[in-house]
N, C-alpha and C positions, 0 to 999 in steps of 0.2 A: 381689614382695610389695609391698603398698601401705602397710604399716604397719611401724614399728619400735618396740621397747620403749626407753623412755628414762625412768629414774627410776620404773619400774613403770607408766607410762602410755603408751598407744599414741600414736606420733607419725607423722604422714603423711610418706611419702617425697615426693620431687619429683613423681614420676608420680602418686602418690595425691593430692597437692595440686592438680595440674592437672585430674584427674578430678573432684575435689570442685568446683572452680571451674566446670567445664562443666555439672555438675548444677545448680549455683546459677543459672547463666545460663538453663538450660532452665526451671527453676522460675519465675524472674522473668518469662520470656516468657509462660508459661502463666497466671501470676497476673494479668498485665496484660491479656492477650487474653481470658481467660475469666472472670476474677474469682475471688475466694476460694472461692465455693461450688462451682465446677467445677474447681478446681485439685487434682484427685485425684493420688495417687501414680502411678496407672496413666497418667494424662494426661501427667504430668511425665516419667515414664520413657519414654513414647512419643516425646515431644519430644526427649529426650536420646539416643534410640536404644539404650536399655539395658533390661534386665529389671528388674522391680520389686524383686526380691531384691538386685540390684546397687545400686540406689538406696538400699535400706534398710541396706546395709552401711555407708554413709556417714551416713545420716540414718534412724535406726531408726523414727521416727514422722513423720507428716505435720507435727505441731506443731514438731518439731525442725527440719525443712526450712524451713518458713515463717518461723520465728524467725531462722534463719541468713540467709535472703534479706533480711529487713528490716534486720537488724543490718548487713549488708554495704552496703546502699543508704544507710542513715543515716550510716555511717562515711565513705562516699565524699563525702557532702555536707559533713561536718565537715572532711575533708581539703582539699576545694576552698576552703573558707572560710579555713583555716589558710594555704594557699599564697598567698592574696591578702593577708591581713593581716600575714603574717609571724610571727604569734603561734603558739606551740605549746602544745597542751592535753595535760595528763597524763591518760592513759586511766583511771587508777585514782582520781585525785582531780581532778574538774572545776574545783575552785577554784584548783588549782596551774597557772598558765599562765606559760610562759617568754616574756618580753618582749625582743625583739632590740634590740641597740644600733644606733644610726644611724637611717636613714630609716624613715618610717611611710607605709603606703599611704594614699592619699586616700580619704575617705569615699565620694565618687562612684564610685571604682573598686570598692570593696567592694560597694556597692549594685548596680552593674552586673553583677557576677559572681553575686550572689545571685538577682537577677531573671532572669538569663540561664538559670538552671536551669529556670525555668518555661516556657521556650521548647521544652523537650523534652516532648512530649505523653506519651511512654511513662513518663517519670519522674513526671509529675504524676498519671497514672492509678495508678501504683504507690503514690504517697503517699495517694491517696484510699482505696485498699484498706487501707493501713496504718491510717489513721484509723478506718475501719469495723471493722477487726479489733480495734483497741484498745478500742473501745466494748463489745465482747463477750467479750474474752479478757484476763484479768488479767495473764497472763504477757507477752503482746504489749504491753499497756498499760504495763507496767514498762519494757520496752525503749524505747518511745516517750517516756516521761517522762524516762528517762536521757538520751536524745538531746537533748530540749529543754532539759534542765538544762545540758548541756554547751554547747549552742548559745547560750543566754542568757549563760552565764559567759564565753564567748568574746567575744561582742559587748560585754559589760560591760567586759572588760579593754581592748578596743579603744577604747571611749569614754573610759575612765579614762586611757589613755595619751595621748589627745589633749587631754583637759580635766582635768588633775590637780587643779585647784582645786575640782572638783565632789566632793560627798560620795559615798561608796560606795553609799549607799541611792539617791541620785538617779541615779547611773550605772546601777544595776541596773534602776530603773524605766524609764529610757530604753531599755535593752536589751530588757526584756520587751515594751515597747510596739512597738519595732522588729520583733521576731520575730512578734508578733501581727499587725502590719500586713502584712508581706510574706507570711506564711503564709496569711492570709485572702485576700490578693490573688490567690493561686494559683488559687482556685476561680473567680474572676471572669475572670482573664486567660486561663484554659484553655478558657473557654466552657462549663464545667460548670454554673456558677451565674449566668452573665451573658455579656455580649459585651465584647470587648476593643476599646479605641480608643486612638489615639495620644495624645489629650488625657488620658485616664486614666493611661496609662503615664508621661506627663510629670509629672503631679501626684503620682503614687505615688513616683517617683524623687526628686522634690524634698522631699516630706515625709520619706521615709526618710533622705535625706542630712541633713536638719535634725536628726533625732533623734540622729544620730551626732556632730554637731559644734556645733550652735547652742544 
């Protein structure tokens, strides 16, 4: 059995959870390789080596599957950020962030980790699909807005930790500018909207670090 009842709601067993993960992996591969328009349930089931009916047991509709793929990818990005900063974000309340005692990551280290994600062409292509989907689908747009809300809140908390004398509004403005800078840079650095150069990378890193500490 792939599901168990817990409190009246179906809960995935360990085997069911592994199967769900493999289906999400297949969906992500197809979405990146073929784009949203050609990421049909049949194509994803074929990539996973299962029947469409098996796929729909876990994700009844294509929208359910695509949303789950995006949520997983965005959550991974937040986890990588949290691992670097040491700050922990409450999933239910983005404004509630646990600030660890002791050492604080250097802004340059945080910037390096964020920009390193853009060196993964598959991840960048997935994010491009995310942005395109969000422009047409209100439900996907809500997922993306929630991600950026948490992203900005996390960066804001990091800035506030390093510069406690700055006002909350100023720290938030810095965080919003930081996110806008590095996210926009992804299109240029990936080659989608421009060409990447060492000089640009150096200037980008410097400006991003300044937003976090100066």
